[in-house]
Structure formats: C-alpha cells, structure tokens
mmJSON file of the N, C-alpha and C atoms, coordinates in Angstrom:
{"data_MODEL":{"atom_site":{
"group_PDB":["ATOM","ATOM","ATOM","ATOM","ATOM","ATOM","ATOM","ATOM","ATOM","ATOM","ATOM","ATOM","ATOM","ATOM","ATOM","ATOM","ATOM","ATOM","ATOM","ATOM","ATOM","ATOM","ATOM","ATOM","ATOM","ATOM","ATOM","ATOM","ATOM","ATOM","ATOM","ATOM","ATOM","ATOM","ATOM","ATOM","ATOM","ATOM","ATOM","ATOM","ATOM","ATOM","ATOM","ATOM","ATOM","ATOM","ATOM","ATOM","ATOM","ATOM","ATOM","ATOM","ATOM","ATOM","ATOM","ATOM","ATOM","ATOM","ATOM","ATOM","ATOM","ATOM","ATOM","ATOM","ATOM","ATOM","ATOM","ATOM","ATOM","ATOM","ATOM","ATOM","ATOM","ATOM","ATOM","ATOM","ATOM","ATOM","ATOM","ATOM","ATOM","ATOM","ATOM","ATOM","ATOM","ATOM","ATOM","ATOM","ATOM","ATOM","ATOM","ATOM","ATOM","ATOM","ATOM","ATOM","ATOM","ATOM","ATOM","ATOM","ATOM","ATOM","ATOM","ATOM","ATOM","ATOM","ATOM","ATOM","ATOM","ATOM","ATOM","ATOM","ATOM","ATOM","ATOM","ATOM","ATOM","ATOM","ATOM","ATOM","ATOM","ATOM","ATOM","ATOM","ATOM","ATOM","ATOM","ATOM","ATOM","ATOM","ATOM","ATOM","ATOM","ATOM","ATOM","ATOM","ATOM","ATOM","ATOM","ATOM","ATOM","ATOM","ATOM","ATOM","ATOM","ATOM","ATOM","ATOM","ATOM","ATOM","ATOM","ATOM","ATOM","ATOM","ATOM","ATOM","ATOM","ATOM","ATOM","ATOM","ATOM","ATOM","ATOM","ATOM","ATOM","ATOM","ATOM","ATOM","ATOM","ATOM","ATOM","ATOM","ATOM","ATOM","ATOM","ATOM","ATOM","ATOM","ATOM","ATOM","ATOM","ATOM","ATOM","ATOM","ATOM","ATOM","ATOM","ATOM","ATOM","ATOM","ATOM","ATOM","ATOM","ATOM","ATOM","ATOM","ATOM","ATOM","ATOM","ATOM","ATOM","ATOM","ATOM","ATOM","ATOM","ATOM","ATOM","ATOM","ATOM","ATOM","ATOM","ATOM","ATOM","ATOM","ATOM","ATOM","ATOM","ATOM","ATOM","ATOM","ATOM","ATOM","ATOM","ATOM","ATOM","ATOM","ATOM","ATOM","ATOM","ATOM","ATOM","ATOM","ATOM","ATOM"],
"id":[1,2,3,4,5,6,7,8,9,10,11,12,13,14,15,16,17,18,19,20,21,22,23,24,25,26,27,28,29,30,31,32,33,34,35,36,37,38,39,40,41,42,43,44,45,46,47,48,49,50,51,52,53,54,55,56,57,58,59,60,61,62,63,64,65,66,67,68,69,70,71,72,73,74,75,76,77,78,79,80,81,82,83,84,85,86,87,88,89,90,91,92,93,94,95,96,97,98,99,100,101,102,103,104,105,106,107,108,109,110,111,112,113,114,115,116,117,118,119,120,121,122,123,124,125,126,127,128,129,130,131,132,133,134,135,136,137,138,139,140,141,142,143,144,145,146,147,148,149,150,151,152,153,154,155,156,157,158,159,160,161,162,163,164,165,166,167,168,169,170,171,172,173,174,175,176,177,178,179,180,181,182,183,184,185,186,187,188,189,190,191,192,193,194,195,196,197,198,199,200,201,202,203,204,205,206,207,208,209,210,211,212,213,214,215,216,217,218,219,220,221,222,223,224,225,226,227,228,229,230,231,232,233,234],
"type_symbol":["N","C","C","N","C","C","N","C","C","N","C","C","N","C","C","N","C","C","N","C","C","N","C","C","N","C","C","N","C","C","N","C","C","N","C","C","N","C","C","N","C","C","N","C","C","N","C","C","N","C","C","N","C","C","N","C","C","N","C","C","N","C","C","N","C","C","N","C","C","N","C","C","N","C","C","N","C","C","N","C","C","N","C","C","N","C","C","N","C","C","N","C","C","N","C","C","N","C","C","N","C","C","N","C","C","N","C","C","N","C","C","N","C","C","N","C","C","N","C","C","N","C","C","N","C","C","N","C","C","N","C","C","N","C","C","N","C","C","N","C","C","N","C","C","N","C","C","N","C","C","N","C","C","N","C","C","N","C","C","N","C","C","N","C","C","N","C","C","N","C","C","N","C","C","N","C","C","N","C","C","N","C","C","N","C","C","N","C","C","N","C","C","N","C","C","N","C","C","N","C","C","N","C","C","N","C","C","N","C","C","N","C","C","N","C","C","N","C","C","N","C","C","N","C","C","N","C","C","N","C","C","N","C","C"],
"label_atom_id":["N","CA","C","N","CA","C","N","CA","C","N","CA","C","N","CA","C","N","CA","C","N","CA","C","N","CA","C","N","CA","C","N","CA","C","N","CA","C","N","CA","C","N","CA","C","N","CA","C","N","CA","C","N","CA","C","N","CA","C","N","CA","C","N","CA","C","N","CA","C","N","CA","C","N","CA","C","N","CA","C","N","CA","C","N","CA","C","N","CA","C","N","CA","C","N","CA","C","N","CA","C","N","CA","C","N","CA","C","N","CA","C","N","CA","C","N","CA","C","N","CA","C","N","CA","C","N","CA","C","N","CA","C","N","CA","C","N","CA","C","N","CA","C","N","CA","C","N","CA","C","N","CA","C","N","CA","C","N","CA","C","N","CA","C","N","CA","C","N","CA","C","N","CA","C","N","CA","C","N","CA","C","N","CA","C","N","CA","C","N","CA","C","N","CA","C","N","CA","C","N","CA","C","N","CA","C","N","CA","C","N","CA","C","N","CA","C","N","CA","C","N","CA","C","N","CA","C","N","CA","C","N","CA","C","N","CA","C","N","CA","C","N","CA","C","N","CA","C","N","CA","C","N","CA","C","N","CA","C","N","CA","C","N","CA","C","N","CA","C","N","CA","C"],
"label_alt_id":[null,null,null,null,null,null,null,null,null,null,null,null,null,null,null,null,null,null,null,null,null,null,null,null,null,null,null,null,null,null,null,null,null,null,null,null,null,null,null,null,null,null,null,null,null,null,null,null,null,null,null,null,null,null,null,null,null,null,null,null,null,null,null,null,null,null,null,null,null,null,null,null,null,null,null,null,null,null,null,null,null,null,null,null,null,null,null,null,null,null,null,null,null,null,null,null,null,null,null,null,null,null,null,null,null,null,null,null,null,null,null,null,null,null,null,null,null,null,null,null,null,null,null,null,null,null,null,null,null,null,null,null,null,null,null,null,null,null,null,null,null,null,null,null,null,null,null,null,null,null,null,null,null,null,null,null,null,null,null,null,null,null,null,null,null,null,null,null,null,null,null,null,null,null,null,null,null,null,null,null,null,null,null,null,null,null,null,null,null,null,null,null,null,null,null,null,null,null,null,null,null,null,null,null,null,null,null,null,null,null,null,null,null,null,null,null,null,null,null,null,null,null,null,null,null,null,null,null,null,null,null,null,null,null],
"label_comp_id":["UNK","UNK","UNK","UNK","UNK","UNK","UNK","UNK","UNK","UNK","UNK","UNK","UNK","UNK","UNK","UNK","UNK","UNK","UNK","UNK","UNK","UNK","UNK","UNK","UNK","UNK","UNK","UNK","UNK","UNK","UNK","UNK","UNK","UNK","UNK","UNK","UNK","UNK","UNK","UNK","UNK","UNK","UNK","UNK","UNK","UNK","UNK","UNK","UNK","UNK","UNK","UNK","UNK","UNK","UNK","UNK","UNK","UNK","UNK","UNK","UNK","UNK","UNK","UNK","UNK","UNK","UNK","UNK","UNK","UNK","UNK","UNK","UNK","UNK","UNK","UNK","UNK","UNK","UNK","UNK","UNK","UNK","UNK","UNK","UNK","UNK","UNK","UNK","UNK","UNK","UNK","UNK","UNK","UNK","UNK","UNK","UNK","UNK","UNK","UNK","UNK","UNK","UNK","UNK","UNK","UNK","UNK","UNK","UNK","UNK","UNK","UNK","UNK","UNK","UNK","UNK","UNK","UNK","UNK","UNK","UNK","UNK","UNK","UNK","UNK","UNK","UNK","UNK","UNK","UNK","UNK","UNK","UNK","UNK","UNK","UNK","UNK","UNK","UNK","UNK","UNK","UNK","UNK","UNK","UNK","UNK","UNK","UNK","UNK","UNK","UNK","UNK","UNK","UNK","UNK","UNK","UNK","UNK","UNK","UNK","UNK","UNK","UNK","UNK","UNK","UNK","UNK","UNK","UNK","UNK","UNK","UNK","UNK","UNK","UNK","UNK","UNK","UNK","UNK","UNK","UNK","UNK","UNK","UNK","UNK","UNK","UNK","UNK","UNK","UNK","UNK","UNK","UNK","UNK","UNK","UNK","UNK","UNK","UNK","UNK","UNK","UNK","UNK","UNK","UNK","UNK","UNK","UNK","UNK","UNK","UNK","UNK","UNK","UNK","UNK","UNK","UNK","UNK","UNK","UNK","UNK","UNK","UNK","UNK","UNK","UNK","UNK","UNK","UNK","UNK","UNK","UNK","UNK","UNK"],
"label_asym_id":["A","A","A","A","A","A","A","A","A","A","A","A","A","A","A","A","A","A","A","A","A","A","A","A","A","A","A","A","A","A","A","A","A","A","A","A","A","A","A","A","A","A","A","A","A","A","A","A","A","A","A","A","A","A","A","A","A","A","A","A","A","A","A","A","A","A","A","A","A","A","A","A","A","A","A","A","A","A","A","A","A","A","A","A","A","A","A","A","A","A","A","A","A","A","A","A","A","A","A","A","A","A","A","A","A","A","A","A","A","A","A","A","A","A","A","A","A","A","A","A","A","A","A","A","A","A","A","A","A","A","A","A","A","A","A","A","A","A","A","A","A","A","A","A","A","A","A","A","A","A","A","A","A","A","A","A","A","A","A","A","A","A","A","A","A","A","A","A","A","A","A","A","A","A","A","A","A","A","A","A","A","A","A","A","A","A","A","A","A","A","A","A","A","A","A","A","A","A","A","A","A","A","A","A","A","A","A","A","A","A","A","A","A","A","A","A","A","A","A","A","A","A","A","A","A","A","A","A","A","A","A","A","A","A"],
"label_entity_id":["1","1","1","1","1","1","1","1","1","1","1","1","1","1","1","1","1","1","1","1","1","1","1","1","1","1","1","1","1","1","1","1","1","1","1","1","1","1","1","1","1","1","1","1","1","1","1","1","1","1","1","1","1","1","1","1","1","1","1","1","1","1","1","1","1","1","1","1","1","1","1","1","1","1","1","1","1","1","1","1","1","1","1","1","1","1","1","1","1","1","1","1","1","1","1","1","1","1","1","1","1","1","1","1","1","1","1","1","1","1","1","1","1","1","1","1","1","1","1","1","1","1","1","1","1","1","1","1","1","1","1","1","1","1","1","1","1","1","1","1","1","1","1","1","1","1","1","1","1","1","1","1","1","1","1","1","1","1","1","1","1","1","1","1","1","1","1","1","1","1","1","1","1","1","1","1","1","1","1","1","1","1","1","1","1","1","1","1","1","1","1","1","1","1","1","1","1","1","1","1","1","1","1","1","1","1","1","1","1","1","1","1","1","1","1","1","1","1","1","1","1","1","1","1","1","1","1","1","1","1","1","1","1","1"],
"label_seq_id":[1,1,1,2,2,2,3,3,3,4,4,4,5,5,5,6,6,6,7,7,7,8,8,8,9,9,9,10,10,10,11,11,11,12,12,12,13,13,13,14,14,14,15,15,15,16,16,16,17,17,17,18,18,18,19,19,19,20,20,20,21,21,21,22,22,22,23,23,23,24,24,24,25,25,25,26,26,26,27,27,27,28,28,28,29,29,29,30,30,30,31,31,31,32,32,32,33,33,33,34,34,34,35,35,35,36,36,36,37,37,37,38,38,38,39,39,39,40,40,40,41,41,41,42,42,42,43,43,43,44,44,44,45,45,45,46,46,46,47,47,47,48,48,48,49,49,49,50,50,50,51,51,51,52,52,52,53,53,53,54,54,54,55,55,55,56,56,56,57,57,57,58,58,58,59,59,59,60,60,60,61,61,61,62,62,62,63,63,63,64,64,64,65,65,65,66,66,66,67,67,67,68,68,68,69,69,69,70,70,70,71,71,71,72,72,72,73,73,73,74,74,74,75,75,75,76,76,76,77,77,77,78,78,78],
"pdbx_PDB_ins_code":[null,null,null,null,null,null,null,null,null,null,null,null,null,null,null,null,null,null,null,null,null,null,null,null,null,null,null,null,null,null,null,null,null,null,null,null,null,null,null,null,null,null,null,null,null,null,null,null,null,null,null,null,null,null,null,null,null,null,null,null,null,null,null,null,null,null,null,null,null,null,null,null,null,null,null,null,null,null,null,null,null,null,null,null,null,null,null,null,null,null,null,null,null,null,null,null,null,null,null,null,null,null,null,null,null,null,null,null,null,null,null,null,null,null,null,null,null,null,null,null,null,null,null,null,null,null,null,null,null,null,null,null,null,null,null,null,null,null,null,null,null,null,null,null,null,null,null,null,null,null,null,null,null,null,null,null,null,null,null,null,null,null,null,null,null,null,null,null,null,null,null,null,null,null,null,null,null,null,null,null,null,null,null,null,null,null,null,null,null,null,null,null,null,null,null,null,null,null,null,null,null,null,null,null,null,null,null,null,null,null,null,null,null,null,null,null,null,null,null,null,null,null,null,null,null,null,null,null,null,null,null,null,null,null],
"Cartn_x":[43.806,43.393,42.279,41.478,40.211,39.983,40.183,40.335,41.432,41.82,43.316,42.618,43.141,42.693,43.844,43.703,44.632,45.919,45.439,47.023,47.964,47.309,47.463,48.122,47.793,48.487,49.521,49.735,50.786,52.039,51.521,52.607,53.172,52.428,52.663,53.549,53.357,53.56,55.08,56.008,57.323,57.618,56.922,56.945,56.238,55.22,54.4,55.545,56.126,57.015,58.342,58.54,59.873,59.162,58.14,57.598,57.698,57.277,57.921,56.707,55.397,54.295,53.46,52.98,52.526,51.269,51.164,49.874,48.553,48.271,46.962,46.899,47.904,48.301,48.388,49.238,49.22,47.558,47.134,45.688,45.067,44.862,44.139,44.694,46.009,46.793,46.074,45.915,45.616,44.025,43.488,41.82,41.935,42.534,42.33,42.693,43.541,44.039,43.062,42.449,41.53,40.263,40.056,38.952,38.612,40.384,40.4,41.397,40.726,41.602,42.785,42.501,43.533,44.857,44.616,45.552,46.175,45.212,46.098,46.973,46.46,47.521,48.691,48.635,49.848,50.453,50.058,50.719,51.609,50.839,51.456,52.803,52.509,53.576,54.709,54.627,55.425,56.543,55.797,56.332,57.282,56.92,57.337,58.782,58.491,59.79,60.817,60.276,61.499,62.152,61.124,61.951,62.899,62.379,63.349,64.543,64.42,65.525,66.479,65.67,66.636,66.607,67.352,67.859,69.128,68.651,69.861,69.95,71.266,71.606,71.566,70.511,70.385,71.49,72.75,73.891,74.728,74.174,75.173,74.406,73.33,72.69,73.504,73.484,74.208,72.768,73.497,72.581,71.504,71.915,71.092,70.028,70.19,69.497,68.485,69.082,68.283,67.044,67.423,66.605,65.563,66.14,64.889,64.069,64.424,63.869,62.606,62.852,62.195,60.91,61.609,60.697,59.655,60.137,59.638,58.291,58.278,57.455,56.353,56.942,56.722,54.864,54.407,53.096,52.479,52.955,52.267,50.945,50.056,48.687,48.059,47.312,46.776,45.633],
"Cartn_y":[89.754,90.326,89.891,90.198,89.36,89.892,91.141,91.67,92.721,92.988,93.397,94.693,95.682,97.195,97.48,98.5,98.923,99.564,99.806,100.639,99.26,98.156,97.056,96.571,96.348,95.866,96.708,97.829,98.529,98.226,97.949,97.612,96.296,95.631,93.898,93.508,94.599,94.321,93.619,94.179,94.11,92.329,92.159,90.728,89.577,90.137,89.505,88.844,89.917,89.565,88.977,88.988,88.135,86.672,86.369,85.059,84.792,86.252,86.01,86.16,86.063,86.074,84.775,84.781,83.286,83.014,81.858,81.243,82.145,82.383,83.227,84.382,85.184,86.633,86.253,85.563,85.648,85.452,84.404,84.373,85.589,86.386,87.571,88.516,88.779,89.492,89.301,88.025,87.872,87.978,87.754,87.817,89.351,90.268,91.543,92.195,91.578,91.939,91.56,90.412,89.935,90.672,91.414,92.519,93.789,94.265,95.556,95.752,96.579,97.02,97.66,98.801,99.876,99.032,97.928,97.401,96.237,95.746,94.942,95.657,96.846,97.804,98.124,98.55,98.671,97.39,96.16,94.815,94.852,94.741,94.853,95.736,97.092,97.989,97.679,97.395,97.034,95.804,94.635,93.639,93.966,94.986,95.624,96.461,97.157,98.066,97.329,95.837,95.381,94.543,94.14,93.47,94.549,95.335,96.642,96.784,97.326,97.76,96.92,95.897,94.746,94.892,94.587,94.554,95.562,96.638,97.459,97.807,97.242,97.131,98.532,98.492,99.881,100.755,99.695,100.112,100.8,100.727,101.106,102.596,103.007,104.42,105.43,106.692,107.706,108.357,108.872,109.698,110.417,111.109,112.217,110.951,110.4,109.231,108.75,108.165,107.472,108.609,109.427,110.687,111.023,111.024,111.451,110.49,109.104,108.159,107.907,108.093,108.44,109.226,110.517,111.777,111.298,110.753,110.314,109.616,108.681,107.421,107.559,108.841,108.739,109.364,110.049,110.398,109.542,108.562,107.868,106.863,107.238,106.639,105.838,104.769,104.308,105.337],
"Cartn_z":[25.039,24.169,23.186,23.804,22.649,21.723,20.987,19.87,19.485,18.06,18.074,17.333,18.199,17.4,15.8,15.209,14.258,14.969,16.26,16.464,17.142,17.815,18.271,17.163,16.009,14.809,14.266,14.292,14.156,14.914,16.007,17.584,17.407,16.664,16.563,14.948,13.937,12.587,12.545,12.865,13.341,13.801,14.849,15.34,14.613,13.79,12.916,11.793,11.285,9.843,10.478,11.615,12.272,12.654,12.417,13.267,14.692,15.169,16.694,17.625,16.91,17.67,18.357,19.239,19.755,18.943,18.751,17.688,18.132,19.239,19.469,19.006,18.961,18.719,17.29,16.618,15.334,14.575,15.211,14.515,14.843,15.638,16.097,14.761,14.57,13.614,12.524,12.082,10.598,10.383,11.662,11.426,11.629,11.954,11.697,10.338,9.846,8.35,7.318,7.713,6.685,6.747,7.692,8.085,7.537,7.627,7.732,6.512,5.415,4.259,4.754,5.377,5.996,6.292,7.286,8.009,6.965,6.055,4.907,3.814,3.722,2.981,3.373,4.828,5.647,6.002,6.073,6.257,4.777,3.693,2.269,2.215,2.912,2.666,3.568,4.547,5.398,4.961,4.231,3.294,2.442,1.485,0.623,1.074,1.985,2.498,3.07,3.868,3.992,3.04,2.326,0.898,0.086,0.034,-0.687,0.415,1.492,2.177,3.093,3.141,3.625,5.027,6.023,7.002,7.344,8.127,8.341,10.0,10.424,11.529,12.221,13.409,14.408,14.838,15.151,15.314,14.257,13.202,11.778,11.81,12.068,11.663,12.417,12.019,12.314,13.635,14.803,15.378,14.877,13.553,13.225,12.241,11.55,11.119,11.937,13.214,14.331,14.653,15.044,15.225,14.262,13.093,11.601,11.318,11.766,11.44,12.617,13.62,14.999,15.041,14.285,14.212,12.983,11.829,10.706,11.398,12.309,12.669,13.948,14.439,15.88,15.911,14.989,14.607,13.741,13.209,11.991,12.344,11.592,11.948,10.57,11.128,9.813,9.36],
"occupancy":[1.0,1.0,1.0,1.0,1.0,1.0,1.0,1.0,1.0,1.0,1.0,1.0,1.0,1.0,1.0,1.0,1.0,1.0,1.0,1.0,1.0,1.0,1.0,1.0,1.0,1.0,1.0,1.0,1.0,1.0,1.0,1.0,1.0,1.0,1.0,1.0,1.0,1.0,1.0,1.0,1.0,1.0,1.0,1.0,1.0,1.0,1.0,1.0,1.0,1.0,1.0,1.0,1.0,1.0,1.0,1.0,1.0,1.0,1.0,1.0,1.0,1.0,1.0,1.0,1.0,1.0,1.0,1.0,1.0,1.0,1.0,1.0,1.0,1.0,1.0,1.0,1.0,1.0,1.0,1.0,1.0,1.0,1.0,1.0,1.0,1.0,1.0,1.0,1.0,1.0,1.0,1.0,1.0,1.0,1.0,1.0,1.0,1.0,1.0,1.0,1.0,1.0,1.0,1.0,1.0,1.0,1.0,1.0,1.0,1.0,1.0,1.0,1.0,1.0,1.0,1.0,1.0,1.0,1.0,1.0,1.0,1.0,1.0,1.0,1.0,1.0,1.0,1.0,1.0,1.0,1.0,1.0,1.0,1.0,1.0,1.0,1.0,1.0,1.0,1.0,1.0,1.0,1.0,1.0,1.0,1.0,1.0,1.0,1.0,1.0,1.0,1.0,1.0,1.0,1.0,1.0,1.0,1.0,1.0,1.0,1.0,1.0,1.0,1.0,1.0,1.0,1.0,1.0,1.0,1.0,1.0,1.0,1.0,1.0,1.0,1.0,1.0,1.0,1.0,1.0,1.0,1.0,1.0,1.0,1.0,1.0,1.0,1.0,1.0,1.0,1.0,1.0,1.0,1.0,1.0,1.0,1.0,1.0,1.0,1.0,1.0,1.0,1.0,1.0,1.0,1.0,1.0,1.0,1.0,1.0,1.0,1.0,1.0,1.0,1.0,1.0,1.0,1.0,1.0,1.0,1.0,1.0,1.0,1.0,1.0,1.0,1.0,1.0,1.0,1.0,1.0,1.0,1.0,1.0],
"B_iso_or_equiv":[0.0,0.0,0.0,0.0,0.0,0.0,0.0,0.0,0.0,0.0,0.0,0.0,0.0,0.0,0.0,0.0,0.0,0.0,0.0,0.0,0.0,0.0,0.0,0.0,0.0,0.0,0.0,0.0,0.0,0.0,0.0,0.0,0.0,0.0,0.0,0.0,0.0,0.0,0.0,0.0,0.0,0.0,0.0,0.0,0.0,0.0,0.0,0.0,0.0,0.0,0.0,0.0,0.0,0.0,0.0,0.0,0.0,0.0,0.0,0.0,0.0,0.0,0.0,0.0,0.0,0.0,0.0,0.0,0.0,0.0,0.0,0.0,0.0,0.0,0.0,0.0,0.0,0.0,0.0,0.0,0.0,0.0,0.0,0.0,0.0,0.0,0.0,0.0,0.0,0.0,0.0,0.0,0.0,0.0,0.0,0.0,0.0,0.0,0.0,0.0,0.0,0.0,0.0,0.0,0.0,0.0,0.0,0.0,0.0,0.0,0.0,0.0,0.0,0.0,0.0,0.0,0.0,0.0,0.0,0.0,0.0,0.0,0.0,0.0,0.0,0.0,0.0,0.0,0.0,0.0,0.0,0.0,0.0,0.0,0.0,0.0,0.0,0.0,0.0,0.0,0.0,0.0,0.0,0.0,0.0,0.0,0.0,0.0,0.0,0.0,0.0,0.0,0.0,0.0,0.0,0.0,0.0,0.0,0.0,0.0,0.0,0.0,0.0,0.0,0.0,0.0,0.0,0.0,0.0,0.0,0.0,0.0,0.0,0.0,0.0,0.0,0.0,0.0,0.0,0.0,0.0,0.0,0.0,0.0,0.0,0.0,0.0,0.0,0.0,0.0,0.0,0.0,0.0,0.0,0.0,0.0,0.0,0.0,0.0,0.0,0.0,0.0,0.0,0.0,0.0,0.0,0.0,0.0,0.0,0.0,0.0,0.0,0.0,0.0,0.0,0.0,0.0,0.0,0.0,0.0,0.0,0.0,0.0,0.0,0.0,0.0,0.0,0.0,0.0,0.0,0.0,0.0,0.0,0.0],
"pdbx_formal_charge":[null,null,null,null,null,null,null,null,null,null,null,null,null,null,null,null,null,null,null,null,null,null,null,null,null,null,null,null,null,null,null,null,null,null,null,null,null,null,null,null,null,null,null,null,null,null,null,null,null,null,null,null,null,null,null,null,null,null,null,null,null,null,null,null,null,null,null,null,null,null,null,null,null,null,null,null,null,null,null,null,null,null,null,null,null,null,null,null,null,null,null,null,null,null,null,null,null,null,null,null,null,null,null,null,null,null,null,null,null,null,null,null,null,null,null,null,null,null,null,null,null,null,null,null,null,null,null,null,null,null,null,null,null,null,null,null,null,null,null,null,null,null,null,null,null,null,null,null,null,null,null,null,null,null,null,null,null,null,null,null,null,null,null,null,null,null,null,null,null,null,null,null,null,null,null,null,null,null,null,null,null,null,null,null,null,null,null,null,null,null,null,null,null,null,null,null,null,null,null,null,null,null,null,null,null,null,null,null,null,null,null,null,null,null,null,null,null,null,null,null,null,null,null,null,null,null,null,null,null,null,null,null,null,null],
"auth_seq_id":[1,1,1,2,2,2,3,3,3,4,4,4,5,5,5,6,6,6,7,7,7,8,8,8,9,9,9,10,10,10,11,11,11,12,12,12,13,13,13,14,14,14,15,15,15,16,16,16,17,17,17,18,18,18,19,19,19,20,20,20,21,21,21,22,22,22,23,23,23,24,24,24,25,25,25,26,26,26,27,27,27,28,28,28,29,29,29,30,30,30,31,31,31,32,32,32,33,33,33,34,34,34,35,35,35,36,36,36,37,37,37,38,38,38,39,39,39,40,40,40,41,41,41,42,42,42,43,43,43,44,44,44,45,45,45,46,46,46,47,47,47,48,48,48,49,49,49,50,50,50,51,51,51,52,52,52,53,53,53,54,54,54,55,55,55,56,56,56,57,57,57,58,58,58,59,59,59,60,60,60,61,61,61,62,62,62,63,63,63,64,64,64,65,65,65,66,66,66,67,67,67,68,68,68,69,69,69,70,70,70,71,71,71,72,72,72,73,73,73,74,74,74,75,75,75,76,76,76,77,77,77,78,78,78],
"auth_comp_id":["UNK","UNK","UNK","UNK","UNK","UNK","UNK","UNK","UNK","UNK","UNK","UNK","UNK","UNK","UNK","UNK","UNK","UNK","UNK","UNK","UNK","UNK","UNK","UNK","UNK","UNK","UNK","UNK","UNK","UNK","UNK","UNK","UNK","UNK","UNK","UNK","UNK","UNK","UNK","UNK","UNK","UNK","UNK","UNK","UNK","UNK","UNK","UNK","UNK","UNK","UNK","UNK","UNK","UNK","UNK","UNK","UNK","UNK","UNK","UNK","UNK","UNK","UNK","UNK","UNK","UNK","UNK","UNK","UNK","UNK","UNK","UNK","UNK","UNK","UNK","UNK","UNK","UNK","UNK","UNK","UNK","UNK","UNK","UNK","UNK","UNK","UNK","UNK","UNK","UNK","UNK","UNK","UNK","UNK","UNK","UNK","UNK","UNK","UNK","UNK","UNK","UNK","UNK","UNK","UNK","UNK","UNK","UNK","UNK","UNK","UNK","UNK","UNK","UNK","UNK","UNK","UNK","UNK","UNK","UNK","UNK","UNK","UNK","UNK","UNK","UNK","UNK","UNK","UNK","UNK","UNK","UNK","UNK","UNK","UNK","UNK","UNK","UNK","UNK","UNK","UNK","UNK","UNK","UNK","UNK","UNK","UNK","UNK","UNK","UNK","UNK","UNK","UNK","UNK","UNK","UNK","UNK","UNK","UNK","UNK","UNK","UNK","UNK","UNK","UNK","UNK","UNK","UNK","UNK","UNK","UNK","UNK","UNK","UNK","UNK","UNK","UNK","UNK","UNK","UNK","UNK","UNK","UNK","UNK","UNK","UNK","UNK","UNK","UNK","UNK","UNK","UNK","UNK","UNK","UNK","UNK","UNK","UNK","UNK","UNK","UNK","UNK","UNK","UNK","UNK","UNK","UNK","UNK","UNK","UNK","UNK","UNK","UNK","UNK","UNK","UNK","UNK","UNK","UNK","UNK","UNK","UNK","UNK","UNK","UNK","UNK","UNK","UNK","UNK","UNK","UNK","UNK","UNK","UNK"],
"auth_asym_id":["A","A","A","A","A","A","A","A","A","A","A","A","A","A","A","A","A","A","A","A","A","A","A","A","A","A","A","A","A","A","A","A","A","A","A","A","A","A","A","A","A","A","A","A","A","A","A","A","A","A","A","A","A","A","A","A","A","A","A","A","A","A","A","A","A","A","A","A","A","A","A","A","A","A","A","A","A","A","A","A","A","A","A","A","A","A","A","A","A","A","A","A","A","A","A","A","A","A","A","A","A","A","A","A","A","A","A","A","A","A","A","A","A","A","A","A","A","A","A","A","A","A","A","A","A","A","A","A","A","A","A","A","A","A","A","A","A","A","A","A","A","A","A","A","A","A","A","A","A","A","A","A","A","A","A","A","A","A","A","A","A","A","A","A","A","A","A","A","A","A","A","A","A","A","A","A","A","A","A","A","A","A","A","A","A","A","A","A","A","A","A","A","A","A","A","A","A","A","A","A","A","A","A","A","A","A","A","A","A","A","A","A","A","A","A","A","A","A","A","A","A","A","A","A","A","A","A","A","A","A","A","A","A","A"],
"auth_atom_id":["N","CA","C","N","CA","C","N","CA","C","N","CA","C","N","CA","C","N","CA","C","N","CA","C","N","CA","C","N","CA","C","N","CA","C","N","CA","C","N","CA","C","N","CA","C","N","CA","C","N","CA","C","N","CA","C","N","CA","C","N","CA","C","N","CA","C","N","CA","C","N","CA","C","N","CA","C","N","CA","C","N","CA","C","N","CA","C","N","CA","C","N","CA","C","N","CA","C","N","CA","C","N","CA","C","N","CA","C","N","CA","C","N","CA","C","N","CA","C","N","CA","C","N","CA","C","N","CA","C","N","CA","C","N","CA","C","N","CA","C","N","CA","C","N","CA","C","N","CA","C","N","CA","C","N","CA","C","N","CA","C","N","CA","C","N","CA","C","N","CA","C","N","CA","C","N","CA","C","N","CA","C","N","CA","C","N","CA","C","N","CA","C","N","CA","C","N","CA","C","N","CA","C","N","CA","C","N","CA","C","N","CA","C","N","CA","C","N","CA","C","N","CA","C","N","CA","C","N","CA","C","N","CA","C","N","CA","C","N","CA","C","N","CA","C","N","CA","C","N","CA","C","N","CA","C","N","CA","C","N","CA","C","N","CA","C","N","CA","C","N","CA","C"],
"pdbx_PDB_model_num":[1,1,1,1,1,1,1,1,1,1,1,1,1,1,1,1,1,1,1,1,1,1,1,1,1,1,1,1,1,1,1,1,1,1,1,1,1,1,1,1,1,1,1,1,1,1,1,1,1,1,1,1,1,1,1,1,1,1,1,1,1,1,1,1,1,1,1,1,1,1,1,1,1,1,1,1,1,1,1,1,1,1,1,1,1,1,1,1,1,1,1,1,1,1,1,1,1,1,1,1,1,1,1,1,1,1,1,1,1,1,1,1,1,1,1,1,1,1,1,1,1,1,1,1,1,1,1,1,1,1,1,1,1,1,1,1,1,1,1,1,1,1,1,1,1,1,1,1,1,1,1,1,1,1,1,1,1,1,1,1,1,1,1,1,1,1,1,1,1,1,1,1,1,1,1,1,1,1,1,1,1,1,1,1,1,1,1,1,1,1,1,1,1,1,1,1,1,1,1,1,1,1,1,1,1,1,1,1,1,1,1,1,1,1,1,1,1,1,1,1,1,1,1,1,1,1,1,1,1,1,1,1,1,1]
}}}
C-alpha cells in the first residue's frame, strides 16, 4: 500500500480510532489526512460521533436498527 486513497481511509478509520493499525499503515493514514481536507473533516466527524454516541455493542441492536444502519452507510461517499 504505497498510497492511501480516500476510500481506503474510510475503510480504515475505525481501526485507526481503535489504535489497531500497524505503524506503517497508521503513518500512511495520518499523511493522507494531513493532505486531504475532505478526509480530515471525515476523521473529525467520526471522532465527534464516537465521543457523542459512545460504544454501542452490536448485539444490543435490533434487527431493524442493524438493517437501517447498514443501509444508511452502504452508499456513503466522501
């Protein structure tokens, strides 16, 4: 992974926020965010969302809510 795309960043943001990326990937992530205002905004929004909502265990979601959330983010684009 010599370069991280916006789509790649979106796919990695949860692992980044959980500090679960290896050092090289985390560096690529941070480099991309420093150069891409759209992704910097996205990361900021994800951090804010996580702090406001907190952690909701997947197993506590109803089937309807699970489907609703999946549908809401299925076509999400930067």
